[in-house]
C-alpha positions as CSV (number, residue, x, y, z in Angstrom):
1,M,0.0,0.0,0.0
2,L,2.8,2.4,0.9
3,G,4.3,1.9,-2.6
4,S,1.2,3.0,-4.3
5,V,0.9,6.2,-2.1
6,V,4.5,7.1,-3.0
7,D,3.9,6.4,-6.6
8,L,0.8,8.8,-6.5
9,M,2.8,11.5,-4.8
10,T,5.6,11.1,-7.3
11,L,3.2,11.3,-10.2
12,R,1.5,14.4,-8.7
13,A,4.9,16.1,-8.4
14,I,5.8,15.3,-12.0
15,Y,2.4,16.6,-13.1
16,D,2.9,19.8,-11.2
17,D,6.4,20.3,-12.4
18,Q,5.4,19.9,-16.1
19,L,2.0,21.4,-16.3
20,R,1.6,24.0,-13.6
21,T,2.6,27.7,-13.6
22,D,4.9,28.5,-16.5
23,A,3.4,25.9,-18.8
24,E,-0.1,27.2,-18.1
25,V,0.7,30.8,-19.0
26,R,3.1,30.1,-21.9
27,S,0.7,31.8,-24.4
28,A,0.0,34.8,-22.2
29,V,0.4,38.3,-23.4
30,H,1.7,39.5,-20.0
31,V,2.4,37.7,-16.7
32,D,2.8,39.3,-13.2
33,R,4.0,37.4,-10.2
34,I,2.6,38.2,-6.8
35,G,4.0,35.8,-4.1
36,A,3.1,32.3,-5.2
37,L,0.7,33.5,-7.8
38,L,1.2,33.9,-11.5
39,L,-1.5,36.3,-12.9
40,A,-1.7,36.2,-16.7
41,E,-3.4,38.4,-19.3
42,M,-4.3,36.1,-22.1
43,T,-5.4,37.2,-25.6
44,G,-8.7,39.0,-25.9
45,T,-10.4,39.6,-22.6
46,R,-9.3,36.6,-20.6
47,G,-7.2,36.3,-17.5
48,F,-5.7,33.3,-15.8
49,I,-4.4,32.9,-12.2
50,T,-2.3,29.9,-11.2
51,Y,0.2,28.8,-8.6
52,R,2.6,25.8,-8.1
53,D,2.0,25.6,-4.3
54,L,1.4,27.9,-1.4
55,G,4.4,26.7,0.6
56,P,4.8,24.1,3.3
57,E,2.3,25.6,5.7
58,P,0.0,28.2,4.3
59,T,-2.1,30.0,6.8
60,A,-5.6,31.3,6.5
61,Q,-4.2,34.8,6.7
62,S,-1.6,34.2,3.9
63,V,-4.3,32.8,1.6
64,R,-6.6,35.8,2.4
65,E,-3.7,38.1,1.4
66,L,-3.2,36.3,-1.9
67,V,-6.9,36.5,-2.7
68,A,-6.8,40.2,-1.9
69,H,-3.8,40.7,-4.2
70,A,-5.4,38.7,-6.9
71,S,-8.7,40.7,-6.6
72,A,-6.7,44.0,-6.8
73,W,-4.9,42.7,-9.9
74,I,-8.2,41.9,-11.5
75,A,-9.7,45.3,-10.6
76,A,-6.6,47.0,-12.1
77,H,-7.3,45.2,-15.4
78,P,-10.9,46.3,-16.3
79,D,-10.5,45.0,-19.9
80,L,-10.5,41.4,-18.5
81,T,-14.1,40.1,-18.6
82,E,-13.3,36.5,-17.6
83,V,-10.6,35.3,-15.2
84,E,-10.0,31.6,-14.5
């Protein structure tokens, strides 16, 4: 059983390394980094926010701060009509 758990954790790490963050915003027109977040302006009126991880022990306060920063970033880009 332990072997399958380790295998799942390894697969998740490989997935995150290959498909999260930079790979997700490769086609972005512009990318800003705020802490752990990547905030991307895509073509047209789309935005995209992603992160690799929030660190070893994210707190409720640190997550609230990231949400506030992301909300401010969205508000500063009124041309974006859809943010994922």
